[in-house]
N, C-alpha and C positions, 0 to 999 in steps of 0.2 A: 542397504545399497552396496557397501563394501563387499558383502558376500556375493551379491549378484554380479558385480563387476569382476570378481575373481572367477565366477562361473563362466563368464564370457571368455576370459583368458583360457580357461581349461577346455572349454568347448572348441575354441579355435585351434588348440593344439591337437584335438581329436577330429578336426573337420575333414580329414581324409577318409573318415568312416561315415557311412551314410546316415546313421541315426543321429550322430552329433551334428552333422552338416544340416540335417532337416530341422533340428531343434534350435540351432544357433540363431536364426532370424527371429524366432519367437521370443527367445531370451532377450535379445537386443530390443525388440519392439516393446516388451514390458518395461525394461529398464529405462528406455528413452521416454516413455509416457510418464514414468515416475519422476524422472529428472525434470520434465516440463512442469509437473505439478509443484515440485520443490522450487522451481524457478519463480513460480507465482508468489510463493511465500517470501522468497528473497526480494521480489519486486516491492512488496508492501513494506518489508523491513527497510529497504533502501529509501523508499518514499518517506517513511517516518523520520529517518535520519536526516533527509534533506529538509523536511519541514521544521525539524527541531533546530537545525543549523541556521535556519532563517529567522528563528525566534518569532514565528508567526502567531504565537499565542495559543492558549489552551483550546479555543474554539476550533482552530484549524486542525490541531492534532486530534481532537475528538472526532472531527469529521472523517479524518483518515482512518482512525480506528473503526468507526462505524461502517465505512466503506468496505474495510477488510472483513468485518464480521458479517455483514450482509452478503458478501460474496461467498465466503466459505461455509456459512450457515445454511445456505439454500439446499433444498432437497436434491436438486440437480448436481450440486457440487459434492454432496455427501455420497450420492450414487456413483459419481465419477471416481471418488476416492476408493470406494468399496470395489468397483470394477478393476481398478488398477491393482489393488492389493490382491484380488482374486487371481488376476493374471500372473502376478509375481509368485503367489503361492503355487499355482498350477505348474509353471515352468520349473520352479524350484523342486517340486515333488518329482517331476519327470527326470530332472537332472540327477536327483538323488537315486532314483530307481536305476538309472543307467550307470551310476557310479562316477559321474563326471566330477563330483566334489573331491574325489580321490585321484583323478587323472593327473599324471605327472606333467609338469610344464617343461618337458624335455623332448628331444628328438625321438621319434619312433623309428627304430632301426629299419622298419619296412619302407619308411619314407627316405631316410638318409643312410644307406648301407655303408659299412666300413670300407675304407679304401686301402689299397696296397700299392707297392712300388712296381708291380707287374703291369706291363703296358699291353693294352688289348687292341689298339687302333691299327688297322691294316696299313694305313698311310697317313703321314702328317703333312698338312698343308701350311706353308708359311712357317713362321716362328724361328727360322734359321738364325736371323739376326738376334732375336731375343735370347735364343738358346746360347749363342756364342757369348753375348754380353753377360748373361747370368753365370755361365761356366767360368768366365774370366774373373768375375767378381768373387767367385768362390775360391779364387787363388790357384786354380788348376795349372796356370802357366808358370807358377813359381818354380825356379830351377834348383834352389838350395834351401836347406833347412837353416833357419836362424835360431837365435836363442829363444828360450821358452817365453811365451806370451802370458801376461797376467789378465788379458781381456779376451773373452770368448766372442768371436765374430758371429753375428747373426744377420742373415739376409732374408727379409720378409718379401714375399711376392703378394701384392695386394691388388684386388680387382673385384668387380661385381660378380655375382653368381652366374655361372655358365660361360665365363670368358675363357676358361681353359687353364686355371691355376694348377689344379691337380695333374692335368695332362702334361703341363710344362715340367712340373716336379718329377713326374715319371720319366720323361725324356732325359732329364738331367741325370737321374739315377742309373739309366741304362746307357748313358754316353760312355764310350770306350775310354776316353781320356779321364773322365771322372772316376771310373772304376779303378783305373791304374793309379790315380793320384792318391786316393784315400785307402787306408788300411781296411776300414769297415764302413759300410753304408747301412744305416739303421732307419727304418720307416715306422712311424706310428701315427695313427689317426686320432687326433685330439678331440674333434667335434666340440660339443657344448659342455664337456666334462673335463675341465682342466684340474685334474686331481694329481698333485705332485707324487703321492705314494703310488698310485696306479701307473703313472707314466714311468716313474723310476723303475718299478718292477718290470714293466714291459720291455724297457731298454736293456735291462740286465739279461732277461730271457732271450732277447734277440741277439745278444752277444754270447749266448751259449751258457749263461750262468744259471745256477739253481737258487731260487728265491724262497723256497719252502722253509728254510731255517729262520728266516727273518720276518718277524711280525710287526716290527716298528719301523718308522720312517728313518730314524737315525742309522739303524743297521743296514737298511737298503741303500742309503746314500753313501755310506762308507764302502759298501760292496761295489757300488757303481764307480766310485772314485778310483778304486783299485783296478777295475776292469778297463777303464779308459786310459789308464796311465801308459804313457809312451805309445799310444795309438793315435794315428791321425784319422779322425772319423768325420763322416758327414751324417748328421742327424736331421731327418726330415720330420717336421711336425705339421701334418696336413690338416687343414680345415679348423683353424683356431678361431674361437669366438670370444665375445666380450667378457665372459666370466673370468678371464685371466686378468682383467683390469681391477678386480676387487681388491680392496685394501691397498690401493696405490701400487698394484703389481707385486705385492710382497711374495705371493706364491711363485711368480715367475723368477724372482731373484733367488729364492730358496732352491727352486728346481735347477737353476744353472750352476750352483756352487760346486757340486762334485764333478761337473763336466769340464770345469776349468783345468782339471788335472790331465786333460788330453794333450797329445803332442802338438807342437806348433803347426798351424795350418788347419786345425780342426774347425769345422763350421757347423752352424745350425741353419737349416732352411725352413722357413715358416710360410705357409699359405694361409691367407685370411681375406675376408671381405671387408674387414674393418680397418680404416686408416688409423683409428685410435690404437688398435692392437699393434699395427705396424710401427707406429711411433713409440710405443712402449718397448717392443723387443728390438727394434733396429732404428732408432730415431734419426740417424744420419745416413742410412744405407738402404731404405726400402725401394723396391722396384714395382712400378705400377704397370700391370699387364692390361693392355687395351684390346679392343676388337681387332679381328683380322683386316688387313688392307683389302680394298674393293676387288681388285683383280683376283687375288688369292681366294678371297671369300666366295667369289662367283664360281670358281672351279670346285671349291669344297661343297658349295650348295648344290651344284649340278650332280655331284656324286651322291649326295644325300637324297636328292629328289628322284633321280633316274636309276640309281643303283647300278646293276650290271647291264642294264638295257643300253646297248650301243646305238640303236637307232629306232625311230618309230615314225609313222606317217606324218604326225603333227608336231614333231620335235621343235621346229622353228616357232610355231605359235605358242607352244608351251614355254619355251625359253623367254619369249617376250613377256608373258604373264609372270614368269619366275623372276625376271629382273625387277618388276614392280613390287613383288612380294619381298624381294631381298632388301629393299629400302627400309622395311619395317624392322628388320632383324638386327640392324646396327652392328654388324660384324661379330655377333655372338655365335660361337661354334655350337653351343647347346641349342640355341634357338634354331639354327639351320638344321640340326639333326631332328628336332621336334617337328618342325613344319615339313621338312623333307620326307619324314616317315608318313605324314598325313597325305602329302601330295602323291607319293609313290603308290598309294593304295589304288589309285585310278588315274591313268595317264590320258585324261580327256580334258578338253578345254573348258567344258562346263564345270567339272569338279575343281579345276585349278582356279577358275574365275570365282567360284563360291568361296574358296579359301582366301583369295585376294580381297573380296568384299567383306569378309567376316572380320570382326575384331578378334585378335588372338586370344583374348581371355574367354571368349565364348567357345573356342574349339576344345574338343575333348583331348585331354593330355594324361599321360601316365605319371606315376609318382616321381619319376626321375627326369621329367621333361622340364622345359625352361621356366614356365610360370610356377609350378610347385617348387622349383629350386629357388626362385626369387622370393616366393612367399615365405620361405624360411627366414629371410632377412626381416620381413615384416613381423614374423611371429615373436622375435626377440625384442621388439620395441615395448617399452612400458605402455600401459593402456592409454595414457594421455597422448603419447606420440602416435599411437595407432589411429586415434580419432583425428589428430591433426593431419596425418598423411592421407587418410581415406577420403577426406573432403577434396583433396587435390584431383580426384577423378573428374571433378567438374570442369577443370581446365581443359581446353582443346589441346591435342597433341602439338608439341613444339611451341606452345604458348610461352612467351617470355614474361616473367613477373618479378616484382620487387619484393624484397624481404618484408618491408613494413606493411605493404598492402595485404599480403597473406597473413601476417601476424594480426592485423586488425580484424580480418575475417574470423580467425580463431577466437579472439576476444569476444567479438559480437556473437558467435555461436555458443559461447560459454565453455569452450574446450579448455581454456586457460584462464587464469585469474586476472592478469593484467598484461600490458605491453612488455614489461620486463620479462615476465614468465614466457610470453610468446617468443621473444627474441632468443631465449635460452633453448626453447623447443626447436626453433628453426635451425639454430646452430647445431643442435644434436642430430637432426635429420640430415643436414648438409654434411656433417662429419661422417655419417654412415653411408654417404653416397646416394641418398634418396633424391637430393637436389644437386645440381652442378651449375657452375657459372656458365652463362651463355657464351662468353668468350673470356680469355685470360684477364682482361682489364675492365670487363663490364661489371656493373652493379646489378645487372639483371640475372635471373636464374631460369633454368629450364628443368624439366623432368625427362630423363631418358625414356624413350618410347616403351621399352620393356618394363621399366618401373611404372610408367603410366598404366600399362596393361595390368600390372599387379594391383595398382590402386583401384582400377575398375573391378578386378576380380574380387577383392576383399570387401568392396562396397556394393556389390551387385544387388543386395537386398535393400539397400538404402538410397541408391542413386539410379537414375535412368537417363540414358543418352537420347536426346531428341535431335534428330538430324533433319526431319521433314515435318511439316505441319500434321501429316497423318499419324505421326508417332504419338501425338498428344493423347489420342484415344487409347493408346496401348500402355500408358503409365500404370503400373500395378498399384493397388490400393495401399500397400504397406510402404511405398517409397515416400521418403520425406524430402528429397532434394531432386532437382532435375538439372540436366546440363543442356545449355543452349550454346551452339557453336558461335565462334567469333564474338562480336560485340554484345549479342544478346546474353551470353553467359555472364559477362562482366556486369551487366545491368541487374541481373538476378542477384549476384553477390553483393552489389552495392545497396 
């Protein structure tokens, strides 16, 4: 089973490729059948434990043992075991033939291309206030140099995927006042590989240094220390992920040491999806980037949906439909680009109505669109947290729920061992922005609409949404859970 669970992880990392995507449901199906079988053994083990604790006597214990042996010793049960083992062997052989057992659990660069400081957007909508605040936080308004600092100031920009963190960092780098304030601006894309040696080497090279004579980390760090001396620099570390948290952030502390030799006013700007990363690198200073405000977002969405088309016969009707679509996108610029591209393919009311009525996760998207971007956050979850999150697809959108209620569901489903474990899993998902408070002082939680679409996307082979009675006949045979809207869904979970 550990091997098969590892295969699920590796297949998910390759799920942007058709072969892996087609095989993944089969692997999950075989593994879940095996887990159900093992659960039956656990049931009898627990029953024996309870009977023993009751001191119910040898006769009662003997009856429990006989019940167990009668069950597992039947021909039907043995046939079931053999069938499950055959399914496991079959999908394992297919996975081996595809090389999935060796597939790296890392970003595929075709899915997550490297970023740069160069800005490609023709026009920026909104963010003037945010840009001004961030530039000031970087100390650009400072008028004089003070004595050398012993602390290196770090400003993390944190927010969910697609909200515009990289775009904001690019705007900062290209701001005239920022360029004038800093002696050097250095950009490096961290992604999921926080390797101190690699990053140190890249920074030296961007500063014009030669790293070929240095094969060891110590030599590179001393070289970097010399290069930043007396320079006021801005270092941008784009797209930092949770691997920097390993060993209590020891790698991060080591990485920063030579950079402390920079001149007063030097800064590091970090973009990340993870509040935990933000708290590590800038515990008192992180900036949360949220979605665009409604009026600005509407102007941006119209540009994405209509492009250069200044007028069309049905523009008014299309804009009415577009305003209803806009509600689903929650201010996310990448979501607006994704859906705008799909809408622009055909400026007809029927096409736009189809997009409006469709669930976003059912729409065809490219590797750099919103749901693939959000799916990357899911990919980095441990297997146990993936299971806990995926069942949340059964909640209706905007449904408010309590922590303890969802935790009880996870325990009942066997995803976690006990309520304490469930509580830790919930906190881990909330800290990664998969859940958010319904309001600042509320004890209830909600799932962001786009994160809910992500849950539906990753559980599409396990869950099925039932909106009408007629949908019941459409439930695929491999689906193990169904979603009923409003109160019906809650009764299913209970």
